C-alpha positions in Angstrom: 0.0 0.0 0.0 2.7 2.5 0.9 4.6 1.9 -2.4 1.4 2.6 -4.4 0.9 5.8 -2.5 4.4 6.8 -3.3 3.9 6.0 -7.0 0.7 8.1 -7.0 2.7 11.0 -5.4 5.4 10.7 -8.1 2.7 10.9 -10.8 1.1 13.9 -9.3 4.4 15.7 -9.2 5.1 15.2 -12.9 4.6 18.0 -15.3 5.6 16.1 -18.4 4.2 12.5 -18.8 7.6 11.2 -20.0 9.3 12.7 -16.9 10.8 10.4 -14.3 10.5 11.4 -10.7 12.8 10.0 -8.1 12.3 10.7 -4.5 15.0 9.8 -2.0 13.9 6.5 -0.4 15.3 7.4 3.0 13.1 10.5 3.0 10.1 8.4 2.2 10.8 6.0 5.0 10.3 8.8 7.4 6.6 9.0 6.6 3.9 6.5 7.5 1.0 5.7 5.3 -1.4 8.2 6.8 1.1 11.0 6.2 1.8 9.9 2.6 -2.0 9.8 2.0 -2.2 13.4 3.3 0.6 14.5 0.9 -1.1 12.7 -1.9 -4.4 14.5 -1.1 -2.7 17.9 -0.9 -1.0 17.3 -4.3 -4.4 16.3 -5.9 -6.1 19.4 -4.5 -3.3 21.6 -5.7 -3.3 20.0 -9.2 -7.1 20.4 -9.4 -6.8 24.1 -8.2 -4.2 24.9 -10.8 -6.3 23.2 -13.5 -9.3 25.2 -12.5 -7.3 28.5 -12.5 -6.0 27.6 -16.0 -9.5 26.9 -17.3 -10.8 30.1 -15.8 -8.0 32.1 -17.4 -8.5 30.4 -20.8 -12.3 31.2 -20.6 -11.5 34.8 -19.8 -9.2 35.1 -22.8 -11.8 33.4 -25.0 -14.5 35.8 -23.9 -12.2 38.8 -24.6 -11.4 37.5 -28.1 -15.1 37.0 -28.8 -15.7 40.6 -27.9 -13.0 41.8 -30.2 -14.5 39.9 -33.1 -17.9 41.7 -32.7 
């Protein structure tokens, strides 16, 4: 279970899908499963927030370009 959470965290950290993320194993041993799940949840929330901000920004740009066309 702990290894799967670590893999999920690595995926959430990635920006580029081809990127390989390595985290110092000694650092990861420091955390228990509950703490790793908390880290994973925070990363998921942050990624969703960034995605929402990006979508809002793109919508705003689209609305401005629509106004310019009229």
